C-alpha positions in Angstrom: -6.6 23.2 3.8 -6.3 20.2 6.1 -9.3 17.9 6.4 -10.2 17.8 10.1 -11.1 14.1 9.9 -8.9 11.2 11.1 -7.6 8.7 8.5 -6.4 5.1 8.9 -3.9 4.0 6.2 -3.6 0.3 5.2 0.2 0.3 5.4 2.2 -2.7 4.4 5.6 -1.2 4.2 5.6 -1.2 0.4 5.9 1.5 -2.2 2.2 2.0 -2.8 1.1 2.1 0.8 4.0 4.5 1.6 2.7 6.8 -1.2 -0.8 6.6 0.4 0.6 7.4 3.8 2.4 10.5 2.5 -0.8 11.5 0.6 -2.9 11.1 3.8 -0.4 13.0 5.9 -0.6 15.9 3.5 -4.4 16.0 3.8 -5.8 14.8 7.1 -5.5 16.2 10.7 -4.6 12.9 12.1 -3.3 9.7 10.4 -2.9 6.3 11.9 -1.6 3.1 10.2 -2.6 -0.5 10.2 -0.7 -3.6 8.9 -1.5 -7.2 8.6 0.6 -10.3 9.2 -1.2 -13.0 7.2 1.7 -15.4 6.7 2.9 -13.6 3.6 5.9 -15.0 1.9 7.4 -11.5 1.8 6.9 -10.9 5.5 10.0 -8.8 5.5 7.8 -5.9 4.4 6.4 -5.8 7.9 9.9 -5.2 9.3 10.2 -2.1 7.0 7.1 -0.4 8.4 8.6 1.3 11.5 11.5 2.6 9.6 9.3 4.1 6.9 7.1 5.8 9.4 10.1 7.3 11.2 11.6 8.5 7.9 8.3 10.2 6.8 8.0 11.9 10.2 11.6 13.1 9.8 10.9 14.6 6.4 8.2 17.0 7.5 7.4 18.4 11.0 3.7 18.8 10.0 3.6 15.1 9.0 5.3 14.2 12.3 2.6 16.1 14.2 -0.2 14.4 12.4 1.2 10.8 12.5 -0.6 8.8 15.1 -0.5 5.2 16.3 0.4 2.1 14.3 -1.6 -1.1 14.6 -0.5 -4.6 13.5 -3.0 -7.4 13.3 -2.3 -11.1 13.3 -4.4 -12.6 10.4 -2.5 -15.9 10.2 -5.8 -17.6 9.5 -5.9 -16.0 6.0 -2.6 -17.6 5.2 -3.8 -20.9 6.5 -6.9 -21.0 4.3 -5.1 -19.6 1.2 -3.1 -21.6 -1.4 -1.3 -18.9 -3.3 2.2 -17.9 -4.3 2.1 -15.1 -1.7 1.5 -17.5 1.2 3.5 -20.5 0.1 6.8 -21.4 -1.6 5.6 -22.0 -5.2 6.3 -20.6 -8.6 4.4 -17.4 -9.6 2.2 -18.2 -12.7 -1.2 -17.5 -14.1 -4.2 -19.6 -13.3 -6.8 -20.9 -15.7 -9.1 -18.0 -14.7 -6.5 -15.5 -16.0 -5.5 -14.3 -12.5 -2.0 -14.7 -11.2 -1.6 -17.2 -8.4 -0.4 -14.3 -6.2 -4.0 -13.4 -5.8 -5.1 -14.0 -2.2 -8.9 -14.4 -2.4 -10.7 -12.0 0.0 -7.5 -10.4 1.3 -8.4 -6.7 0.7 -12.0 -7.3 1.7 -10.8 -8.7 5.0 -8.2 -6.0 5.4 -10.8 -3.3 5.0 -13.3 -4.9 7.3 -10.7 -5.2 10.1 -9.4 -1.7 9.3 -12.9 -0.3 9.6 -13.4 -1.9 13.0 -10.2 -0.3 14.3 -11.1 3.0 12.6 -14.5 3.0 14.3 -12.9 2.4 17.7 -10.3 5.1 17.1 -12.7 7.7 15.8 -11.4 7.7 12.2 -13.8 7.9 9.3 -11.5 7.6 6.3 -9.7 4.4 5.2 -6.8 4.9 2.7 -5.5 2.0 0.6 -3.1 1.6 -2.3 -5.4 -0.4 -4.5 -5.0 0.3 -8.2 -6.6 -1.0 -11.4 -4.2 0.7 -13.9 -0.8 -0.9 -13.1 -1.6 -4.1 -11.3 -2.1 -7.8 -11.8 -5.8 -7.9 -12.3 -6.9 -8.6 -8.7 -10.7 -8.2 -8.5 -10.5 -6.8 -5.0 -8.4 -3.9 -6.2 -11.0 -2.6 -8.6 -12.8 0.6 -8.1 -16.3 -1.0 -8.2 -15.3 -3.4 -5.5 -14.0 -0.6 -3.3 -17.2 1.5 -3.8 -19.3 -1.4 -2.9 -17.2 -2.1 0.2 -17.5 1.6 1.2 -21.3 1.3 1.1 -21.3 -2.0 3.0 -19.0 -0.7 5.8 -21.0 2.5 6.2 -24.2 0.6 6.5 -22.8 -2.1 8.7 -21.3 0.4 11.1 -24.1 2.9 10.9 -21.7 5.7 10.4 -20.2 7.2 7.2 -16.9 5.4 6.2 -15.0 6.8 3.3 -12.5 4.6 1.3 -9.9 6.7 -0.5 -7.7 5.1 -3.2 -5.4 7.8 -4.5 -3.5 5.4 -6.8 -6.6 3.8 -8.3 -6.3 5.3 -11.8 -2.6 6.1 -12.1 0.3 4.2 -13.4 3.4 3.1 -11.4 5.4 5.9 -13.1 2.7 8.4 -11.9 3.0 7.0 -8.4 6.7 7.9 -8.4 5.7 11.3 -9.7 3.0 11.6 -6.9 5.5 11.0 -4.2 7.9 13.4 -5.8 5.3 16.1 -5.7 4.5 15.3 -2.0 8.0 15.1 -0.7 10.5 15.6 -3.5 13.7 13.6 -4.0 13.9 13.0 -0.3 10.6 11.1 -0.2 11.5 9.0 -3.2 14.8 8.1 -1.7 13.0 6.9 1.4 10.9 4.7 -0.9 13.9 3.3 -2.7 15.9 2.6 0.5 13.3 1.6 3.1 10.2 0.2 1.5 9.7 -3.4 0.2 7.7 -4.7 -2.7 9.4 -7.9 -3.9 7.1 -10.9 -3.7 10.0 -13.2 -2.8 11.1 -11.1 0.1 14.5 -10.5 -1.4 16.4 -7.5 0.0 20.0 -8.4 -1.0 20.2 -6.7 -4.4 19.8 -2.9 -4.5 18.5 -1.4 -7.8 17.9 2.2 -8.8 14.2 1.6 -7.8 14.9 -0.3 -4.5 15.6 -3.8 -3.2 14.2 -7.0 -4.7 14.8 -10.0 -6.9 14.2 -7.9 -10.0 12.3 -10.8 -11.6 8.9 -11.2 -9.9 5.9 -9.3 -11.2 6.1 -6.8 -8.3 9.7 -6.0 -9.0 9.2 -5.7 -12.7 6.3 -3.3 -12.3 8.2 -1.2 -9.8 11.3 -1.1 -12.0 9.3 -0.2 -15.1 7.5 2.5 -13.3 10.7 4.0 -12.0 12.2 3.9 -15.4 9.2 5.7 -16.8 9.3 8.3 -14.1 13.0 9.0 -14.7 12.4 9.2 -18.5 9.7 11.7 -17.9 12.0 13.9 -15.7 14.6 13.8 -18.4 12.1 14.7 -21.1 10.9 17.7 -19.1 14.3 18.9 -18.1 
């Protein structure tokens, strides 16, 4: 059964947001996407978005019929007020508070606020994001409690029910690969390998079994380990 509501997917062009887009296309009557240019060091991810959308539409005619408009917002101010390894050329390391310096304070809160504004105007009542507290770097704005609180705040502030869906919240990266396999099979996972971008350094020269990236940054290591776990699971169940 297809949910008659419209959804807006926070879509960066990476693996997780692509998984969320496929998940939403399999569930909602209409799905739009939104991306944010905030001066990220790996801005190349934004260049991947159109190709990923086209590839997903080509995989499934039902998805193509449900896929609506894309929106890209200029949030350069966020990069200007941030001093992180995602918005400046500096080594990735952990801070004294235990968080990696790839944490951009307030990023997801701002993303959701702007996404809700667009959703309100577009008649969408569901926001879908790839936040996860199982396989991630400890970002506090990726935690389930944060997202639940944000859902309440947005619904109250807009005086209309706004649902935040996080299909990856409690699954590992290996399970994310398995999720996309269940949604679109090998073809969808090949799209993720070839067309999405995750590497924090914006490296797309080297092609690995799991996709393109430096292979050394935390994002690449997490994606590589998840892919290896997924492949091992397939072999075990064969």
